[in-house]
N, C-alpha and C positions, 0 to 999 in steps of 0.2 A: 815892366818891373815895378813901377810905382804903384800900379793898380794892385799887383799881388801883395805889396806891403800894406796897402790900405785895407784890403780884404782880411789879411792876417791880423791887422790892428783892430778890426771890427769884431773879430771872433769872440772875445770875452763878452762884449755887450750883446751880441747875438745869442750867446748861451744864456745870459740872464733873461733877455726878452722871451726866449723860447720856452721858459718855464711857465709862461702865461698861456693857458689853454684857450684856444679860440675856435669858433665854428668855422666851417669852410663853405664858401659860396662861389658860384660861378655867376659873374655879372655879364649880361648880354645886352646887345643893342643892334640896331640896324642903321647903317649910315651909307648914303648914296646907293641904296638898294642891296647892300651886302651885309650879311650877319657878321658880328664881331663878338667875341667873348673871351674871358680870361678868369682864372682862378684867383680868388682873394681870400685872405683871412683878416683883413683890416676893415671889416664891416661892423658898424655899430648903430644903435639908435641915438638920435640927438634930442628929439622932442616929440611929445604926443600931441601938443597943440601949438603950432600946426604939426602934423605928422611928418617929421624929417628924419632921414637916415644919412649916413656918410660911409664912404669907402675911399681907400687911397690907391692911386695909380702911379707907378714909377714913371718919372718924366721921360725916360728913354724907351718906354714901352712901344712896341710896334703898333699897338692898338690906341695910342694916344689920340690921333686925329679922329678916329671913330667915336670915342667917348666924349671928347671935348666938342665935337661937331654935331653930335646927335642931341635932340631935345629930350629924349626919354631913354631909360634903361630899365632892365629887370634884374632883380637880385634873386637868384635861385639858391636857396639854402639846401645843401646836399645832405642826403640820408647816409647813414653809417655804411650802407652797402654800395655807395657811389664813389669809392676811392678812385676807380678807373677814370671817372669823369673829371675828378680833380686833377689827376695827372695829365689827362688829355688836354684840358684847357690851360694847363701850366706850360705845355710844350709848344712846339712850332708846327706848322703845316695847317691843313684845312681841318679845323677843330670840329666843324659841323658835318663833315662827310659821313653819309650813311647813319646819321644820328637821329633816332626818333624824337619827336617833340611836337609842339604845336606852335603856331604863330598867334601871338596874343595881340591885344590892342596896340596900335602904333607900329604894327609889323614886327614887334619884338619876338625873338626866339625864346620860347619857354621850354625848359627841360622837364622831361617826364620823371616821376618817381621821387621828386624832392620833398622835403618835410615842410617847406614853406616857399612862397614866391611873393615878391613885392614888385609892383610896377610903379615906377617913379618918373617924375618930370625933373630934369636937371635944373636946379635952382642956382647953384654957384659952383665955381671952380676956383680953389684957393691954392696958391703956391705954398709949399711947406718943405723946405730942404730939397732932397732929391726926388720928392714925390709931389703929386697934385692931390688935393682933397676935393672929392666930388660930393656935393650935398644935393640930395634929391628929396622932393616932396612925394610922399606915398599917396598914390591915386587909387590903387587897388591892392588887395592882399588876400592870400589864402594860406591855410595851414592843413597839414595832413598828419596822421599819427605815424609813429616810428621814431627810432633813435637817430639823432643827427650825427654827422661826421665831425670829429674834432681834430685839431692839429696842435701837438705839444711836443716839446723836446725833439723837434725835427722829424716827427712821424705822425701818421694818421692813426686815430683811435675811434672806437664807437663810444658814444655817450650812452648813459643808461636810458633805457626805453621806459616810459611811464612817468607818473607824477614824481616830482622831486621831493626830497625829504628836507624839511626846514632845518637850518643850522641854528643852534641856540645862540643867543646874544653873547657877544664876547665881553 
């Protein structure tokens, strides 16, 4: 009952935060010989020198031990046509069953068809409320053409494909 009230109390803030469009990524790792992965939209760059990125993991995540125990992770930035992958890695069960892809350096599962992939070494894990912030140093990266997948207002959308149009100064 208390949890239902907390969820209901959070709804207005979730609606405000949901107005911010984010990219959608699947973060993958290998821990104790097994692949692990989950969908995130809390991914961002931190620094170019050194090259650092971060993403956030819910403390109660079933994948917590894998990501806090593994030394490396991959960030697979999803293409606009990969909504099914986003949903698959947000759900439960064997997320890698019959999934095509490749094994990258450090044994990391890399997903096919993404618009970009970053291979990272975990640098820090910082507590932040009900989440953990994972900071990684980018060791390898690649990009491909195509429109990325976005998440805004509780739904998935395709970003425009092609060069962006500059916005005039405000």
